[in-house]
C-alpha positions in Angstrom: -20.5 31.5 -2.0 -16.8 30.5 -0.7 -15.5 27.2 -1.5 -16.4 24.5 1.5 -13.7 21.9 1.9 -14.8 18.4 3.9 -12.0 16.7 6.0 -11.8 13.5 7.8 -10.8 13.7 11.4 -10.1 10.9 14.1 -12.6 11.2 16.6 -11.8 8.2 18.7 -9.3 5.3 18.5 -10.6 2.3 17.7 -10.4 -1.0 19.3 -10.6 -3.4 16.9 -12.4 -2.8 13.3 -13.0 0.9 12.3 -16.3 1.9 13.0 -17.8 4.2 10.4 -19.6 7.1 12.2 -17.7 6.4 15.4 -14.1 6.3 14.6 -14.2 9.4 12.7 -16.0 12.5 12.3 -16.5 14.7 9.1 -16.2 18.4 9.3 -16.8 20.9 6.6 -15.0 24.2 6.9 -14.2 27.1 4.4 -11.7 26.1 1.9 -8.0 27.7 2.2 -7.6 30.0 -1.1 -4.4 31.8 -2.7 -4.8 34.4 -0.4 -3.9 32.6 2.4 -0.9 30.9 0.9 2.9 31.8 2.2 6.1 31.7 0.3 7.0 28.1 -0.4 3.5 26.6 0.0 0.9 25.3 -2.7 -2.7 25.0 -2.3 -3.8 21.4 -3.2 -7.4 20.0 -4.5 -7.3 16.3 -3.6 -8.3 13.9 -6.8 -7.5 10.5 -5.6 -6.6 9.1 -2.0 -4.4 5.9 -1.4 -5.7 3.4 1.1 -3.1 1.3 2.6 -3.2 -1.4 5.6 -0.4 0.8 7.5 -3.1 3.1 7.8 -5.0 0.9 10.8 -1.5 1.0 12.8 -1.4 4.9 12.9 -4.4 5.2 14.6 -3.1 3.4 17.6 -1.7 5.1 20.3 2.0 3.4 20.6 5.3 3.8 19.4 6.0 3.2 15.5 7.7 4.4 12.7 5.5 7.8 12.6 3.6 9.0 15.3 0.2 8.0 15.5 -2.8 10.3 14.3 -3.8 12.7 17.1 -7.4 12.7 18.2 -8.9 15.7 16.2 -6.5 15.7 13.6 -7.0 15.1 10.1 -6.5 11.3 8.9 -3.2 11.0 7.3 -3.3 9.7 3.9 -1.2 9.7 0.4 -3.2 11.3 -2.1 -2.9 12.5 -5.5 -3.9 16.2 -6.1 -4.1 19.1 -8.4 -2.4 22.3 -7.8 -5.2 24.7 -7.6 -2.3 28.1 -6.6 1.1 27.7 -5.7 3.7 30.4 -4.3 6.6 27.7 -5.0 9.0 27.4 -7.7 8.8 23.6 -7.4 5.0 23.4 -8.8 2.6 25.4 -10.8 -1.0 25.9 -11.1 -2.5 23.0 -13.1 0.4 20.5 -11.8 -0.6 17.2 -10.6 1.4 16.3 -7.4 1.4 13.4 -4.8 1.4 14.7 -1.2 0.5 13.4 2.2 -2.0 15.5 2.3 -4.7 13.3 4.2 -8.3 13.1 4.4 -8.9 16.5 3.0 -10.7 18.0 -0.1 -8.8 21.5 0.0 -5.5 22.2 1.8 -2.2 23.9 1.7 1.1 21.8 2.1 4.7 23.3 2.1 6.5 22.3 -1.2 9.0 20.1 0.7 5.9 18.0 1.0 4.6 17.3 -2.7 5.9 15.9 -5.7 5.1 16.5 -9.6 3.8 13.4 -11.2 5.8 12.7 -14.3 4.3 9.8 -15.8 6.7 7.3 -18.2 5.1 6.1 -21.5 2.0 3.3 -20.7 1.7 4.9 -17.5 -1.6 6.4 -16.1 -2.3 8.7 -13.4 -3.1 6.6 -10.7 -0.1 4.4 -10.8 1.8 7.4 -9.0 -0.2 6.1 -6.2 0.3 2.2 -7.4 2.8 0.4 -9.1 5.1 3.7 -9.1 4.2 5.3 -5.9 4.8 4.2 -2.5 3.4 0.7 -3.4 5.5 -0.3 -5.8 8.6 1.1 -4.3 7.7 -0.9 -0.9 7.9 -3.9 -3.0 10.9 -3.2 -4.9 12.8 -2.4 -1.8 11.6 -5.7 0.1 11.9 -8.0 -2.7 14.4 -6.9 -5.2 17.3 -4.8 -2.7 16.5 -7.2 0.8 15.2 -10.5 0.0 17.1 -10.6 -3.5 15.8 -14.0 -4.8 17.8 -16.0 -7.2 16.9 -17.6 -10.3 15.5 -21.3 -9.1 14.7 -20.0 -5.4 10.9 -20.5 -4.2 9.6 -17.4 -3.4 6.4 -17.2 -1.4 4.2 -14.1 -1.3 1.3 -13.7 0.9 -1.7 -11.2 0.1 -0.1 -11.6 -3.8 -3.2 -10.0 -5.0 -2.9 -6.6 -3.0 -1.4 -3.7 -3.9 2.3 -4.6 -2.8 1.9 -8.2 -2.6 1.2 -8.4 -6.4 4.2 -6.2 -7.0 6.9 -7.9 -5.2 5.7 -11.4 -6.8 6.3 -10.2 -10.2 9.5 -8.7 -9.4 10.7 -12.5 -8.2 9.6 -13.8 -11.5 11.8 -11.2 -13.0 14.6 -12.6 -10.9 13.8 -16.1 -12.1 12.4 -17.5 -9.0 9.6 -20.0 -8.7 6.7 -17.9 -7.4 3.8 -19.0 -5.0 1.0 -16.5 -3.9 -1.4 -16.7 -1.7 -4.9 -14.7 -2.0 -8.6 -14.9 -0.3 -10.8 -15.6 -3.3 -11.1 -17.4 -6.5 -11.3 -14.5 -8.7 -7.8 -13.1 -6.9 -6.4 -16.6 -7.4 -7.6 -16.5 -11.2 -6.1 -13.3 -11.7 -2.7 -14.2 -10.1 -2.4 -17.5 -12.7 -3.5 -16.1 -15.7 -2.7 -12.4 -15.7 0.4 -11.7 -13.2 1.8 -15.6 -14.2 2.7 -16.8 -11.0 3.7 -20.7 -10.8 0.8 -21.5 -7.8 -1.8 -19.2 -6.5 -3.5 -20.6 -3.4 -6.7 -19.3 -1.8 -6.1 -19.1 2.0 -9.8 -19.6 2.5 -9.7 -22.9 1.1 -10.3 -26.0 3.7 -7.2 -27.7 2.4 -5.0 -24.7 2.1 -2.3 -26.0 4.6 -2.0 -28.9 2.9 -1.8 -27.4 -0.8 0.8 -24.6 0.8 3.0 -27.7 1.8 2.4 -29.4 -1.9 3.1 -25.9 -3.4 6.6 -25.9 -1.4 8.2 -29.2 -2.0 11.7 -27.7 -2.0 10.8 -25.4 0.7 11.1 -21.5 1.1 13.9 -19.7 0.2 12.0 -16.3 0.3 8.7 -15.3 2.3 7.5 -11.8 1.7 4.9 -11.4 4.2 2.0 -9.2 4.2 -0.3 -11.0 6.3 0.8 -12.4 9.4 -1.0 -15.0 12.0 -1.3 -18.2 10.5 0.0 -18.1 7.2 3.3 -16.7 8.9 3.3 -20.0 10.7 3.0 -22.0 7.6 5.8 -20.3 6.1 7.9 -20.7 8.9 7.5 -24.7 9.5 8.6 -24.5 5.1 11.3 -22.4 5.7 14.7 -23.5 3.9 17.9 -23.4 5.4 19.0 -19.6 5.6 15.5 -18.5 4.3 15.0 -14.9 4.4 12.0 -13.5 5.7 10.7 -10.3 4.8 8.1 -8.8 7.5 6.6 -6.1 5.4 2.9 -6.2 7.0 0.6 -8.2 9.3 -3.2 -7.5 7.6 -4.7 -10.3 9.5 -3.6 -8.6 13.1 -4.6 -5.3 12.4 -7.9 -5.2 13.6 -7.9 -8.0 16.4 -7.6 -7.0 19.9 -5.4 -10.2 20.7 -2.1 -10.1 18.6 -1.4 -13.7 17.2 2.5 -14.5 17.0 4.0 -17.5 15.2 4.1 -20.4 18.0 6.9 -22.1 16.0 9.2 -19.0 16.2 12.1 -21.5 17.3 11.9 -22.6 13.7 14.2 -19.2 13.1 17.1 -20.5 15.3 16.9 -24.1 13.8 17.0 -23.0 10.1 18.8 -19.9 10.7 16.3 -17.7 9.1 16.8 -14.0 8.6 13.9 -12.1 9.2 13.9 -8.4 8.3 11.0 -5.7 8.9 10.9 -3.1 6.0 9.7 0.4 5.8 9.7 2.4 2.6 10.7 5.4 4.3 14.1 3.9 5.4 14.8 3.6 1.3 13.9 6.9 0.1 17.2 8.2 -0.8 17.4 5.3 -3.7 13.9 6.2 -4.8 14.9 7.4 -8.0 16.7 4.8 -9.4 13.8 2.6 -7.8 11.0 4.5 -9.6 13.0 4.5 -13.1 13.4 0.6 -12.8 10.0 -0.2 -12.1 8.8 2.5 -14.9 11.3 0.4 -17.2 9.6 -2.9 -16.2 6.2 -1.7 -16.6 7.0 -0.2 -20.0 8.2 -3.4 -21.1 5.4 -5.3 -19.8 6.9 -7.1 -17.3 4.8 -5.6 -14.4 0.8 -6.1 -14.7 -1.1 -4.0 -12.3 -4.5 -3.9 -11.1 -6.5 -1.0 -8.8 -9.7 -0.9 -7.2 -10.8 2.3 -7.8 -13.8 3.4 -5.7 -16.3 6.3 -6.2 -18.0 8.2 -4.1 -16.1 11.2 -2.6 -14.4 11.9 0.7 -17.5 10.8 2.6 -17.2 7.2 1.5 -13.7 7.1 3.3 -14.3 5.4 6.4 -16.1 2.4 4.4 -13.5 2.5 1.9 -11.2 1.7 4.6 -12.6 -1.3 5.9 -12.4 -2.8 2.3 -8.7 -3.5 3.1 -9.7 -5.8 5.8 -12.5 -7.2 4.1 -10.9 -8.5 1.1 -12.8 -6.1 -1.6 -9.8 -5.1 -3.6 -7.6 -6.4 -6.3 -4.4 -4.9 -6.4 -4.4 -1.4 -5.3 -7.4 0.4 -3.6 -7.8 3.9 -4.4 -10.8 6.5 -3.4 -12.0 8.8 -6.1 -12.7 12.0 -4.5 -12.9 14.4 -7.5 -13.0 13.4 -11.0 -9.8 14.9 -12.5 -11.8 15.7 -15.6 -14.0 18.0 -13.5 -13.1 21.8 -13.5 -11.4 23.4 -10.3 -12.6 27.0 -8.3 -11.0 28.4 -5.6 
């Protein structure tokens, strides 16, 4: 019997939360084979899928930095894959690569859309999706290149126990800044204090959070790395220093809301002459090699701690796992294991 391949397709655009069994549909098709390859193509099987808050925005039919996922299309996603067969000089059979292959078990991709994974010392395979992948690159560009914190400045990172936030916070520490991180549980707060080494970590679900946020920023905020939006952004604007730099990386508190909440104190941007800069990792890809080398060096030197939440269950679990991002179930990078890389492959 020929191999089958499960793929997850967008069925309806969500109005609010992603609803498992409704937002997406699961379809099983005959898997493509080596015979289907054309020159410059590779046949991939997905091992791990990266889950990122930006995925929710890709489901909305509106103008953005990428076109929305079309109804009926395979859900977009960044994956760690094994090459089953190749008609490309870029990757050979057995290579591990990253690719925007999406929510699918087996797929043909052009070689321009794959990158062979070369791991530095002390790295593990899934780091290619996290601290050494788009996650780490986003944090690096936003914090090191755009915000550029200086020694002694106060940096606040929201969702600091998340994949991007945790790397951004540590980059600020490397720069010598005083770093305050926010997170959504006491477990995450402990990790940020004890393992990541932040100066202050606050639980935004604490009833006294607003007061503690003010107390944690006595000299105001020089850099705010925003992954959350909403109430936390308003608190940060209220504590902004003169000429503060605000990096708009994400707004996870707003992605599933039907009525988006903007900051009421937007005029503080004028009063404090704040610079607000939105960042998308795709704008900086020409610098990816240098940035990746710096991240790898910091990791090998023990300056970058990373945490992963790897969920098993295969591709069928993908709808539920996507919601983990908005339920706060992950610490660090959220990854779905589609197939154990130790298992053998067959065409």
